[in-house]
Phi, psi and omega in degrees: 000135179233159183221033185287131171265134179250195182294327171274137175301126185241121181260112186266161173265088187253346186205178179282001185265003178294154187302142175243173179300324181289333181277341192291142170260096184251015185293340177232039180236135174249141177249130177252122182232095180290143178220154170238178185304331184289340178280345184302113177075006181290154181297321180295314180294323176302316180295316180302313183291323178294318178292326177295330174301321178291320181293326174055056175290164180298319181216150171233122178253124181243094174286120187244134171249110184211155178293156182306322181284353183252343188292325182293311175297327177297313181296317180298321178296313180298321183282355176282348179272151182277071182225152169277079190256134173249113179270124180246115179278103191289335178249028173297148179306321180294324177293316179297321177297318180299316181291321178298313181298329181270358182074025183247010181275077185221057179104164182210173181157196185301313182299318178302314185290318179295321179300319179301326180278337182302315183300304179298322181295317180291334174288327186278325189218160180274344181230136184236131173248135179236132172204163180278175182245020185246016181268111180288348180254013184300141179225150183301329183288353174298323177297313180299318182294318180292327180282336186306315178298325179296323177295336180265006175104358175284154180261340185219135183226128183241133177278151170220156184194168176270138176251084178232117181218147174051036177071024181221159172274133173242210186064040192293321183294324177287311185295319191257349178240296186299307186298311179292331177295317179292326175299316180299313182291324180296329179292336187247348186223139180246016177295147185298328182296326179295315179297319180298310182295329181280349186278345183279133182288333174213079188297335182266008174298141180276359186261120174207165173225151181204158173292156178300323179299318180290319180302323180293346180263355185285142181234076186286146167292164188285333185243227176292165185100357179305315185296317181291316179299324177299320179295322178298315179291325177296325176300317181293321191256344178238321180069186179299316187290336182259010184242141173225156172236147193232135178287119177250018174081228181242134181245143171242116184245164166295152184245154177247154170293164180277310190280154172095166183293330179269358179262191182295330178298315177294319178298325182299326179292319178294316179295317180299316180299315180294319182293312183291326175294317178303318181288314182300320181297339184247028168096003179269133182238084184296147173273094185291339179293324183254350187301313181302316181292319179294322177296315180303318180297315179294321179297318180292325175297319179293324177301319177297321178294316179295324178299317179294318180295318179297316179297320180299326183260007179069030181262148174290144181207124179254091185296323181296318179294324180290322176295324177297322177297317178304316180296320178297315184292333181301331180293345180280349190272086177216165182305141181297147179280203182302144179281112181243028178291155175276156182285158173295153180294341174293344182230025183288147183277002176211171187268159173303324179298323178294323177295312181301316180297319181287327185271359179231065185294346180280352179266129178294136183288000000 
């Protein structure tokens, strides 16, 4: 057990007195849980929704991406839980029309869907919790833990946890891409944003909480990269003093393959684009000519460290496969492409009410 404080305030799980679901004040908290068709009826999503019944937040917003023939059974399944749940069909025809009219119909993905829920959620409650629906170890007290820093005056709270399953280390995109990349950049740049991004114990965790005011300032990319872009905006609006990170224990998530656009390799390109744009906007000028090689060197040093840690804990570890991942991810390190982020809700071209009306076509107007 450790209790080290870093530059970011870190709330550890040191005793039995940490917040539980029963202790939580959720009367003014909304939870946003994005889902796609693959979550419909899954064991992980069932657990998340059942645990949310225990947490009993004021509102739950579920932005759903599903085919027209699937949205009705999806909605019926979600509404079978004892939750104050608002189901938002993110690819409803009315939503697509709304985005076209506003000039925002330029791709979709997780960031796009979560952004659609941000406006209505920030209108409904003063505190917003965001998390994924694929954690098989999810517990109701995660909501309480994420909200606890906000109750103490922080504006932004980020979850962190260990990814150890089946006798192996997971969290590969963070361990083998994000962490060594930030080490590489920290060696060459002393801007505060680099230190901020490097201070999070699990920067790619999907679990965070924020005040409604901060949520209205977020500018997520449309697909992957949501977590990194959120940290960049949190740096601007909360900074070190307004940010905390919270121990959520050990998580078991669904896993992705490494290769391909739908695997970690494809995700690394989205994360790299969001991360490098976040840095460039705040004064960092990476040397892209040498960055891939410097990253590979840092990644390989970390592989040696993880190998030692795995051996110490009796975990299986394939160092050659991890080095191969580092080499794959190095190809992602190039200048970010066009900026396709969505606008902050403080500058949105339509109202949260318009989103709700368009995303709930089953409700009579």
